[in-house]
C-alpha positions in Angstrom: 0.0 0.0 0.0 1.2 3.5 -0.8 2.8 5.5 2.0 0.5 8.4 1.3 -2.4 6.3 2.3 -1.0 5.3 5.7 -2.5 6.6 8.9 -0.1 8.3 11.2 -2.2 8.2 14.4 -5.2 6.1 15.5 -7.7 7.2 18.1 -6.9 5.0 21.1 -8.2 6.8 24.2 -11.7 6.4 25.3 -12.4 10.1 24.8 -11.0 10.2 21.3 -12.9 7.1 20.2 -16.1 8.2 21.9 -15.8 11.5 20.0 -15.5 9.6 16.7 -18.6 7.5 17.5 -20.5 10.6 18.5 -19.7 12.3 15.1 -20.9 9.2 13.4 -24.1 9.2 15.4 -24.7 12.9 14.7 -24.3 12.3 11.0 -27.0 9.6 11.2 -29.3 12.0 13.0 -28.7 14.7 10.4 -29.5 12.2 7.6 -32.8 11.4 9.3 -33.7 15.1 9.6 -32.8 15.7 5.9 -34.8 12.6 4.9 -37.9 13.8 6.7 -37.5 17.3 5.3 -37.4 16.0 1.8 -40.6 14.0 2.4 -42.4 17.1 3.7 -41.4 19.0 0.6 -43.0 16.2 -1.5 -39.7 14.9 -2.9 -39.3 11.3 -3.7 -37.1 9.6 -1.1 -37.0 6.0 0.2 -35.9 4.2 3.3 -33.3 2.5 1.1 -31.7 5.8 0.3 -31.6 6.8 4.0 -30.1 3.4 5.0 -27.4 3.7 2.3 -26.5 7.2 3.4 -26.3 6.2 7.1 -24.3 3.1 6.3 -21.7 5.2 4.2 -21.3 7.7 7.0 -21.0 5.0 9.7 -18.5 3.0 7.6 -16.2 6.1 7.4 -16.3 6.4 11.2 -15.8 2.6 11.7 -12.9 2.7 9.3 -11.1 5.4 11.2 -11.6 3.7 14.5 -10.8 0.2 13.3 -10.7 -2.5 15.9 -14.1 -3.5 17.3 -15.8 -0.7 15.4 -14.8 -2.2 12.1 -15.6 -5.7 13.3 -19.1 -4.5 13.9 -19.3 -3.4 10.3 -18.0 -6.8 9.1 -20.6 -8.6 11.3 -23.4 -6.4 9.9 -22.2 -7.2 6.4 -23.3 -10.9 6.9 -26.7 -10.1 8.4 -29.4 -9.6 5.8 -32.1 -10.3 8.3 -31.7 -7.5 10.8 -30.3 -4.9 8.5 -31.6 -3.7 5.1 -30.0 -4.8 1.8 -28.5 -1.4 1.1 -27.0 -1.1 4.6 -25.4 -4.6 4.3 -24.1 -3.8 0.8 -22.2 -0.8 2.1 -20.8 -2.6 5.1 -19.5 -5.3 2.8 -16.8 -2.8 1.8 -15.5 -2.8 5.4 -12.7 -5.3 4.8 -11.4 -3.4 1.7 -11.4 0.2 3.0 -8.9 0.3 5.8 -5.9 2.6 5.6 -2.8 1.0 7.0 -0.7 2.1 10.0 2.4 4.2 9.4 5.9 2.6 9.6 6.9 4.1 12.9 3.7 2.8 14.5 4.3 -0.7 13.1 7.8 -0.8 14.6 6.5 0.4 17.9 3.8 -2.2 18.2 6.1 -5.0 17.0 8.9 -4.1 19.5 6.5 -3.9 22.5 5.1 -7.4 21.6 8.3 -9.3 20.6 11.0 -7.3 22.4 13.0 -6.3 19.3 12.3 -4.3 16.2 11.3 -6.3 13.1 14.6 -5.7 11.3 16.4 -7.5 14.2 14.1 -10.5 14.0 13.7 -11.1 10.2 16.3 -11.1 7.4 14.0 -8.7 5.5 10.8 -6.9 6.5 8.4 -4.8 4.4 7.4 -1.9 6.5 4.4 -1.1 4.3 1.4 -3.3 4.8 0.3 -5.6 2.1 -3.2 -6.0 3.5 -5.1 -4.1 6.2 -8.1 -5.4 8.1 -10.2 -4.6 11.2 -7.9 -5.7 14.1 -4.5 -5.6 12.4 -2.6 -5.5 9.2 -0.3 -8.0 7.3 3.3 -7.4 6.3 5.7 -9.5 4.2 8.9 -10.8 5.9 11.6 -13.2 5.0 13.6 -15.5 7.4 16.0 -18.4 6.5 14.8 -18.2 2.9 11.1 -18.5 3.7 8.5 -15.8 3.0 6.3 -15.1 6.0 3.1 -13.2 6.7 3.3 -11.1 9.9 0.0 -9.8 11.3 0.4 -6.8 13.6 -2.4 -5.6 15.7 -3.4 -1.9 15.7 -2.5 -0.1 18.9 -5.2 0.1 21.6 -7.5 -2.4 19.9 -7.8 -4.9 22.7 -8.0 -2.2 25.4 -10.8 -0.3 23.7 -13.2 -3.2 22.8 -15.4 -2.9 26.0 -15.6 0.9 25.9 -16.3 0.8 22.2 -19.1 -1.6 22.7 -20.6 0.5 25.4 -20.8 3.4 23.0 -22.2 1.1 20.2 -25.0 0.1 22.6 -26.1 3.7 22.6 -25.8 4.0 18.9 -27.2 0.7 17.8 -30.9 1.3 18.5 -30.8 4.4 16.3 -29.3 2.4 13.4 -31.5 -0.6 13.6 -34.7 0.9 15.1 -34.6 -2.1 17.5 -34.8 -1.5 21.3 -31.5 -2.0 23.2 -33.0 -4.8 25.3 -33.6 -6.8 22.1 -30.1 -6.1 20.8 -28.2 -6.8 24.0 -27.6 -10.6 23.4 -26.4 -9.8 19.9 -24.0 -7.1 21.1 -22.8 -9.3 24.0 -21.9 -12.1 21.5 -20.0 -9.7 19.3 -18.1 -8.3 22.3 -17.0 -11.8 23.5 -15.9 -12.7 20.0 -13.9 -9.5 19.5 -12.1 -10.0 22.9 -11.1 -13.5 21.9 -10.0 -12.4 18.4 -7.8 -9.6 19.9 -5.8 -12.1 21.9 -3.2 -13.3 19.3 -1.8 -15.9 21.6 -5.2 -17.5 21.8 -5.6 -17.1 18.0 -2.4 -19.0 17.6 -3.5 -21.9 19.8 -6.9 -22.0 18.2 -5.5 -21.9 14.7 -3.1 -24.8 15.4 -5.9 -26.9 16.9 -8.3 -26.2 14.1 -5.6 -27.0 11.5 -5.0 -30.4 13.1 -8.8 -31.2 13.0 -8.9 -30.5 9.3 -5.5 -32.1 8.3 -7.2 -34.9 6.2 -9.1 -32.5 3.9 -6.9 -32.5 0.7 -8.3 -29.4 -0.9 -7.5 -27.1 2.1 -4.3 -25.3 2.6 -3.6 -23.8 6.1 -0.4 -21.8 6.7 2.4 -23.0 9.0 2.7 -21.0 12.2 5.9 -19.9 13.9 5.1 -19.6 17.7 8.6 -18.3 18.5 7.9 -15.3 16.3 4.5 -14.6 17.8 3.4 -12.4 20.7 0.2 -10.9 22.1 0.0 -8.3 19.3 2.0 -10.2 16.6 1.2 -13.4 14.7 3.8 -14.9 12.3 2.9 -17.6 9.7 3.9 -18.9 6.4 3.0 -16.6 3.5 0.2 -18.2 1.4 -0.1 -17.0 -2.2 -3.7 -16.6 -3.5 -6.4 -14.1 -4.2 -9.2 -12.8 -2.0 -12.7 -13.1 -3.4 -12.9 -9.6 -4.9 -9.5 -10.0 -6.6 -10.3 -13.5 -7.7 -13.6 -12.5 -9.4 -11.8 -9.5 -11.0 -9.4 -12.0 -12.7 -12.4 -13.4 -14.6 -11.8 -17.1 -13.7 -13.6 -19.9 -15.7 -16.9 -21.1 -14.3 -15.7 -24.6 -13.6 -13.0 -23.3 -11.4 -15.4 -21.0 -9.5 -17.7 -23.9 -9.1 -15.0 -26.2 -7.7 -13.9 -23.5 -5.1 -17.6 -23.0 -4.2 -18.0 -26.7 -3.6 -14.9 -26.8 -1.4 -16.3 -24.0 0.8 -19.7 -25.7 1.0 -18.2 -29.0 2.0 -15.8 -27.4 4.4 -18.5 -25.6 6.3 -20.7 -28.7 6.5 -17.7 -30.6 7.9 -17.3 -27.9 10.5 -20.9 -27.7 11.5 -22.1 -31.3 11.3 -18.9 -33.2 12.0 -16.8 -31.0 14.3 -19.8 -29.2 15.8 -17.8 -26.0 15.8 -17.5 -23.3 13.2 -15.4 -20.3 12.4 -16.9 -17.4 14.4 -16.2 -14.9 11.7 -17.4 -16.4 8.4 -16.6 -13.7 5.8 -14.9 -14.0 2.4 -11.6 -12.5 3.7 -10.9 -15.9 5.4 -10.3 -17.6 2.0 -7.5 -17.5 -0.6 -8.3 -18.8 -4.1 -5.0 -20.3 -5.1 -3.5 -21.0 -8.5 -2.7 -24.7 -7.6 -6.4 -25.3 -7.1 -6.4 -25.5 -3.3 -8.3 -23.2 -1.0 -6.2 -21.2 1.4 -7.7 -20.9 4.9 -6.6 -18.0 7.1 -7.9 -16.2 10.2 -9.6 -19.2 11.7 -8.4 -18.4 15.2 -11.8 -17.9 16.7 -14.2 -20.8 16.4 -17.6 -21.2 18.0 -18.7 -24.5 19.6 -22.3 -25.7 18.6 -24.0 -27.3 21.7 -25.6 -30.6 21.0 -29.1 -29.5 22.1 -28.9 -26.4 19.9 -27.6 -28.4 16.9 -30.5 -30.9 17.1 -33.2 -28.2 17.5 -31.8 -26.0 14.8 -31.5 -28.6 12.1 -34.8 -30.3 13.1 -36.3 -27.2 11.6 -34.9 -28.3 8.2 -37.2 -31.4 8.2 -40.2 -30.7 6.0 -42.4 -33.0 8.0 -42.2 -30.8 11.1 -44.4 -28.2 9.4 -47.2 -30.6 8.8 -50.3 -29.8 10.9 -50.2 -33.1 12.7 -46.7 -32.1 14.0 -47.7 -28.7 15.3 -46.8 -29.7 18.9 -43.2 -30.7 17.8 -42.7 -27.4 16.0 -43.8 -25.4 19.0 -41.4 -27.4 21.2 -38.5 -26.5 18.8 -39.4 -22.8 18.8 -39.5 -22.8 22.6 -36.1 -24.5 22.8 -34.6 -21.9 20.4 -36.3 -19.0 22.3 -38.2 -18.0 19.2 -41.4 -18.0 21.3 -41.5 -15.7 24.3 -43.4 -16.3 27.6 -45.2 -12.9 27.1 -46.5 -13.8 23.6 -50.3 -13.7 23.2 -51.9 -16.5 21.3 -52.2 -14.2 18.3 -48.5 -13.2 18.5 -47.5 -16.9 18.9 -49.4 -17.8 15.7 -47.9 -14.9 13.8 -44.4 -15.8 14.9 -44.9 -19.5 14.1 -45.9 -18.6 10.6 -43.1 -16.1 10.1 -40.3 -18.2 11.4 -41.6 -21.4 9.7 -41.4 -19.6 6.4 -37.9 -18.3 7.2 -36.6 -21.7 8.3 -37.9 -23.4 5.2 -36.5 -20.8 2.8 -33.1 -20.9 4.6 -33.1 -24.7 4.4 -33.9 -24.7 0.6 -30.3 -25.6 -0.5 -30.3 -28.6 1.8 -33.8 -29.7 0.7 -33.1 -29.4 -3.0 -29.7 -31.1 -2.9 -28.5 -29.0 -5.8 -28.7 -25.2 -5.7 -28.1 -22.6 -8.3 -27.0 -19.6 -6.3 -27.1 -17.4 -9.4 -30.9 -17.5 -9.3 -32.1 -14.1 -7.9 -35.6 -15.5 -7.1 -34.2 -17.4 -4.1 -32.5 -14.3 -2.6 -35.6 -12.3 -3.2 -37.6 -14.8 -1.1 -34.9 -14.8 1.5 -34.8 -11.0 1.6 -38.6 -10.7 1.7 -39.0 -12.9 4.8 -35.9 -11.3 6.3 -37.4 -7.8 5.9 -40.6 -9.0 7.5 -38.7 -10.3 10.5 -36.7 -7.0 10.7 -40.0 -5.0 10.7 -41.0 -6.7 14.0 -38.1 -4.8 15.6 -37.4 -7.9 17.7 -34.4 -10.3 17.8 -36.1 -13.6 18.5 -34.1 -16.7 19.2 -31.0 -17.8 21.2 -27.9 -15.9 20.2 -26.4 -19.2 18.9 -29.5 -19.5 16.7 -28.9 -16.0 15.4 -25.2 -16.8 14.8 -26.0 -19.9 12.7 -28.4 -17.9 10.7 -25.8 -15.3 10.0 -23.3 -18.0 9.1 -25.6 -19.5 6.4 -26.6 -16.1 5.1 -23.0 -15.1 4.7 -22.2 -18.4 2.9 -25.1 -18.1 0.5 -24.1 -14.5 -0.3 -20.6 -15.7 -1.0 -21.9 -18.3 -3.4 -24.1 -15.7 -5.1 -21.1 -13.5 -5.6 -19.2 -16.5 -7.1 -22.2 -17.2 -9.3 -22.2 -21.0 -9.0 -24.4 -24.0 -8.9 -23.4 -26.5 -6.2 -24.1 -30.0 -4.9 -25.8 -29.2 -1.6 -26.7 -32.7 -0.4 -25.8 -33.4 3.2 -25.2 -36.9 4.5 -25.6 -35.7 8.1 -29.3 -34.8 7.6 -31.2 -38.1 7.1 -34.7 -36.6 6.4 -33.9 -35.3 2.9 -34.6 -37.6 -0.1 -32.0 -37.1 -2.8 -33.0 -40.1 -4.9 -34.2 -37.9 -7.7 -30.7 -36.5 -8.0 -29.1 -39.9 -8.1 -31.5 -41.0 -10.8 -30.8 -38.0 -13.0 -27.0 -38.5 -12.6 -27.2 -42.1 -13.7 
């Protein structure tokens, strides 16, 4: 990255970061006032226009703050249920829009974490970042003839997470129009995840453990890690060549290659969810490298989320078409109660509405599994998904256990990735016995 784009100073104090958040909140407020004024004057304006303008202003703020603020943007970019389509589209730029730290700041953070400056540790070190992300940035380095990737955390990130999230709690209801008490479990989950991701020693241990679990998958390529060159703010690993999704698509790859990579990602996530019962806690496209040798590079898998057995059984039971038959109403109600989709305060009328709404959502979400072969290029499916998602968003409630919300976000993020790839995939799942794929076997023979 060019030196002129580097950021010399990051807001690290609580006051400085609160000030940036406040500015972002004020811009959102001003946008709402302008939106209402235009409506009063009879001008054509839409909620979509307002959402996009708010998202663009907030992304500027989040990008300057980085750390947990930018992680919030990345989380929103996967959530098409609780945020509008235009809001999500803007937030998807979060991973591509970060200006890197300046050279002196890089050296300072590295020396504090490792005890020596990078030029004393490596044979060669590129002071200019190759990639910048939410919590840190990546530099090239060379040692003993090997090319390495050195991830260096932005200063003040770990220390500011809890104070940042306190400020976000005040801002979030204005962005989402959802009361804070509804958002609290969602925000709490984000905070816990961000704190874990900011601990690079824990990320190292998690990455090594996850790599071992996946060692027999031939199409995956994990980097080698160098624990002796790692610290609380520095993570050193083998340099993996490859393209991120946006770069890969810009290279205009052949359809068969895109389809193969898409199938790898689908199979990999099903292995995580159904076999390991744990899944990457931050499922966004930046975790993958599309490599010229045909393998899929896997990076930043240092924070994984365990899927409890009772949650797994209840969640995937909603994929069984039979559970929606009238005779199985009691079973469906039991599942919705286990997943906290129903609330004790619901009236009979509310319960009926929620049953209908979330039954439609669960069945649409499970469509790829049910069909066994899914063309993610088809816009009709995403229109259905967005329509029921917008209906849920209009309730201004976050129903369901936070693990239920997390799994929804994981699948929505995956489906969006496949839509961007523009591929048709084999979506059969051997772990879900209630789907009949005999028609696919017959057509293949």
